[in-house]
N, C-alpha and C positions, 0 to 999 in steps of 0.2 A: 471389528475394531474401528469405530468411527473416528473421523479426523477431529482435531481441536481447532477452534477459531481463536486466533491471537490478535488482540487489539492493543497497540502501544499508544499511550497517551501521557506524555510527560507534562509537567507543569509549565515549563518555559515555552513561549512561542513569540517570535519577534515580528513576523509578518502581520499576524492578527493576534494581539494579546489575549490569552486565555481562550483561544479559539475552540479547543476541545470541549469546553463546557459553555461556550457562548450560546445564548438562547436563539432558536429559530422556531417560530410558531409555538412558543411557550415551552419548548423542550431543548435540552442541551444537545449540541451537535453530536456528541458521542452516542446519544441514545438511539439515533437513527441506525447506526451500524450494529449496535448491540441487539436491538429488536429485530432487525433484518436477519441476523445470524441465528437468533433463537427461533424465529418463525420459520426459517428454512428447514429445520429439523434434520440438518445435515451433520450436526456436531454433537459429540458427547458432552461438551461444555464450551462456554465462551469465556476466555480468560482475558482480563485487562491487566496490563503491566504499566504501573505508574509509580512515580515518586511522591505523588500528592495524596495525602489522606482525604482531601476534599473530593478529588476526582474519584478516588476509590469508593467513597460513600455514594456518590452519584451513580457510578457504574453498578454497584450492588443494587441500588434502588430499581434499576431497569433490568435486573436479572442476570448480570454478569457475575463471574466468580473472580475475586481478587485474593488469591492465596498467599501473596507476598507483596511487599513494597519494593520497588526497584531501587537499588543503591544509587546514591547521588552521582557517583562517578559514571554511571550509565545513563544519566539524564542530562548531561551537558552537551554543548555543541560539538565536542570532539568524539563523543561516543557514536559508534556506527550501529545500524540496525542489525548487522551481523553479530555484534557484541551483545546486543539486547536479546536477540533470539537465542544465542548460545546460553546465556544466563537463564532464560526462561525454560528452555528444554531441560537443563540440569535441575532446576528447582522443581519442575513438574514431575520429573522422573523420581526424585527423592520423595515426593508426596504420593507416589504410587500410580501415577497416570501412565497409561500405555497407549501409544499412538504412532502410526506410520506417516501420517500426513498432517501438516500444520498449514492453515491458511492465515497468512499475515494480512489482515484486513485493515485498511487505513480508515480511521474514523473521520478523516477530512474529505472522503469521497462518498457522499450520502446517496448518490444516484446509481450505484452499482446494483445490478439485478441479481436475484438469487440464482437464476438460471446460468448466469455467467460464472458464478462460483461453482455451481454443480458441474458445468462443462470443464472447468479447470481440473477438478478432481478426477473426472473421467479421462481427461487427457493424460494425466500422470500414469494412470493404469494402462491405458491403451497404447501410448507411445513409449512408455518406460523412460520418460524424461526425468531430469532431476528437479526442474522447476517449471511451472506454467505461470506465465506472467500476464496480467490483465493489461491490454494495450490497445491503442487505436492508431491507424495510419494517419500521419500528420502531414499537412501541407507545408509546414516549416521544415526545410530540408537543408542539411549542412553541405550538400553537394551543389545547391542551387541558390538559395536565398537566405543563408545564414553565414555571417562573417565573424571573424575575431581579430583582435589587434595584434600586429607584429611588434617586435621589440622597438621599432622606430615610431610606433604609434599609428602607422597606416594600417588599413584593413586588408585582409585576405580572406578568401573563402575557406571555411573550416575544413572541408575535405576536397581533394582533387582526384580527377580521373584522367587517364591518358587522352580520352576522347572528350572534347568540349561538350558540355551539357547545355543545350539551348532552351529547353523548356522544363518546367517542374515535372510534367508528366513523364519525361524521359529519364529523370533522375532515379537512382535506386530507391526502393521503398524503405522508409524509415518509420519506426514505431515510437510513439510517446508512451512511456510506462506510466501506469496510474492504478489506483484502486486497491489492488491486492497482489500478492504472490502466493502461489500454492506450492508447497515445498515437500519433497520426499525427505523426511527427517533422517533416515539412515544415511542418505547421500550428504545431507547438510553436515552431519557429524564428521563425515570423512573430509569434506572440503573446507568446512568452516565459513562458508559464505552462501548468500542467497543465489547469486547469479553464477551457476555452475556450468560446465561445458555443454550439457544437454538442456538448454532452456528454450521453451517454445511459447509462442503468444496465444492468448485467448483473445480474439479480436472482438471489439465492441464499438459502438458508436461514440463519437467524440463527446456528445452531451452526456452520455451515461458515465463517462470517465472523468467528468469535471472534478478537479481537486481544489480544495480551498487553501491556498498558500498566501493570498494577498487580501487586503480589504475589499478590493474590487470583486474578486472571485467570491468572497463571502456575500456580498450584496447580490450577485447574480444567483447564487444558490438560495439565498433567502427569498428572492423574488419567485423562483420556481417552486420552492417548498411551500410557501405561504399561498401561492396561487392554487396549488394542487392539494 
């Protein structure tokens, strides 16, 4: 029973308008993730969930399956990815799909490697975890160099420890989530959320996990993709 690759691509995007289908090297951004998932031969199918008929047509052109359009209530800013995946699992099971593992692949992370996805699927089986998340160790650390505003407007460190942390290297390791989450579907249906009690990281390099959330990040990704 092969896993399913799930790519969520709603129409609205505020950081980079229409980023899911914005062209890089002549191809829409979403095409990079679709083609990678298909070429990996890891999946029984690659599903795109979107509220946009235009995105649906583009996704199908590059080989994805779009068996339903996402309801508008699951495509606004208040809808969570937990809600989107819950809806997708229900719809796919109604259509007769059988799967134990779902890889929620972000189409705004075009540099994810097939081997990283493969390792996440292996991790689910080997460690019996609920979710394997794609992540990298980040130098931005809430114990050392990240602050937040207090109610009076002054800053404080986001997290504290009893012992003063004097260097970034001595701070607890923190991970930046990115790229994809590989989910045990049976566990997800029990908990109703991606980040369940037994979540483990699949570590990768920072450049591999670059996600496009801003115009600056889009230009960085465009530079790399057009160069290579």
